[in-house]
C-alpha positions as CSV (number, residue, x, y, z in Angstrom):
1,X,-12.4,7.3,17.0
2,X,-10.6,6.1,13.8
3,X,-7.1,7.3,12.9
4,X,-6.0,8.7,9.6
5,X,-4.3,5.4,9.0
6,X,-7.5,3.5,9.7
7,X,-9.5,5.7,7.3
8,X,-6.7,5.3,4.8
9,X,-6.6,1.5,5.0
10,X,-10.4,1.4,4.6
11,X,-10.4,3.7,1.7
12,X,-7.4,1.8,0.1
13,X,-9.3,-1.5,0.4
14,X,-12.5,0.0,-1.0
15,X,-10.7,1.3,-4.0
16,X,-8.0,-1.3,-4.7
17,X,-9.7,-4.4,-3.3
18,X,-8.7,-6.6,-0.4
19,X,-6.6,-8.9,-2.5
20,X,-4.4,-6.2,-3.7
21,X,-4.0,-4.6,-0.3
22,X,-3.5,-8.0,1.4
23,X,-0.6,-8.7,-1.0
24,X,0.9,-5.3,-0.5
25,X,0.7,-5.7,3.3
26,X,2.2,-9.3,3.2
27,X,5.1,-7.9,1.0
28,X,6.1,-5.1,3.2
29,X,9.1,-5.4,5.5
30,X,11.1,-3.2,7.9
31,X,12.5,-1.2,5.0
32,X,9.3,-0.1,3.4
33,X,6.9,-0.1,6.3
34,X,7.3,3.6,6.9
35,X,6.7,4.4,3.3
36,X,3.6,2.2,3.3
37,X,2.3,3.9,6.4
38,X,3.0,7.4,4.8
39,X,1.0,6.5,1.6
40,X,-1.8,4.9,3.6
41,X,-2.2,8.0,5.7
42,X,-1.6,10.7,3.2
43,X,-2.8,9.4,-0.2
44,X,-5.6,7.2,1.1
45,X,-6.5,8.7,4.4
46,X,-6.1,12.4,3.6
47,X,-6.8,12.7,-0.2
48,X,-8.8,9.6,-1.3
49,X,-10.9,9.6,1.8
50,X,-12.2,13.1,1.2
51,X,-15.8,13.4,0.2
52,X,-15.6,16.6,-1.9
53,X,-15.4,14.8,-5.2
54,X,-16.6,11.3,-6.0
55,X,-14.4,8.2,-6.2
56,X,-15.1,8.2,-9.9
57,X,-13.8,11.6,-10.4
58,X,-10.8,11.0,-8.2
59,X,-10.1,7.9,-10.2
60,X,-10.1,9.8,-13.4
61,X,-7.8,12.5,-12.0
62,X,-5.4,9.9,-10.7
63,X,-5.3,8.0,-14.0
64,X,-4.7,11.3,-15.9
65,X,-1.8,12.3,-13.6
66,X,-0.2,8.8,-13.6
67,X,-0.4,8.7,-17.4
68,X,1.0,12.2,-17.8
69,X,4.0,11.4,-15.6
70,X,4.6,8.0,-17.2
71,X,4.0,5.9,-14.0
72,X,2.9,2.8,-15.9
73,X,2.8,0.3,-13.0
74,X,0.7,2.6,-10.9
75,X,-1.5,3.4,-14.0
76,X,-2.4,-0.3,-14.5
77,X,-3.2,-0.7,-10.8
78,X,-5.6,2.4,-11.0
79,X,-7.1,1.1,-14.2
80,X,-8.0,-2.1,-12.3
81,X,-9.4,0.0,-9.4
82,X,-12.1,1.5,-11.8
83,X,-14.0,-1.7,-11.0
84,X,-14.5,-0.2,-7.6
85,X,-14.6,3.5,-8.2
86,X,-17.3,3.7,-11.0
87,X,-15.1,5.1,-13.6
88,X,-15.9,3.4,-16.9
89,X,-13.6,2.7,-19.9
90,X,-15.2,5.8,-21.5
91,X,-14.3,7.9,-18.5
92,X,-10.7,6.6,-18.7
93,X,-10.5,7.5,-22.4
94,X,-11.7,11.0,-21.7
95,X,-9.1,11.5,-19.1
96,X,-6.4,10.1,-21.4
97,X,-7.5,12.4,-24.3
98,X,-6.8,15.3,-21.8
99,X,-3.4,13.7,-21.3
100,X,-2.7,13.8,-25.0
101,X,-3.3,17.6,-25.1
102,X,-1.7,18.6,-21.8
103,X,1.0,16.1,-21.3
104,X,1.8,14.9,-24.8
105,X,0.6,12.4,-27.4
106,X,3.3,9.8,-26.7
107,X,2.3,9.6,-23.0
108,X,-1.4,9.2,-23.9
109,X,-0.7,6.7,-26.6
110,X,1.2,4.5,-24.2
111,X,-1.4,5.0,-21.5
112,X,-4.1,3.9,-23.8
113,X,-2.2,0.8,-24.7
114,X,-1.8,0.0,-21.0
115,X,-5.5,0.7,-20.4
116,X,-6.6,-1.5,-23.3
117,X,-4.4,-4.4,-22.0
118,X,-5.6,-3.9,-18.4
119,X,-9.3,-3.8,-19.4
120,X,-8.9,-6.9,-21.5
121,X,-7.2,-8.7,-18.5
122,X,-10.1,-7.6,-16.3
123,X,-12.6,-8.8,-18.8
124,X,-10.9,-12.2,-19.1
125,X,-11.0,-12.6,-15.3
126,X,-14.7,-12.2,-15.1
């Protein structure tokens, strides 16, 4: 039987990729290990692991929320994760258009810039 942590780690790796998760795991220490466990169990093991909506839809929701709240570092990470979730650049733009209406044009404008830069980096790495 797998634990919520195991499910979360498997989902986290599927969405963010092994390289990202390996870097995050290598960087954790005694101070942030409890936090890393919390997000692995809750965000990844309880929310992202649910099968009620697709990873693509979950990705779009996450991107919209991160953009609306101005969480730029996490936004770029989740833009990169679209390579694994199936969300397309067009999907991301649709999510960010909603951000413009419901969270504000400046937030969406900034998020679109981050998305463009991140997609360009992704393309360059291919």
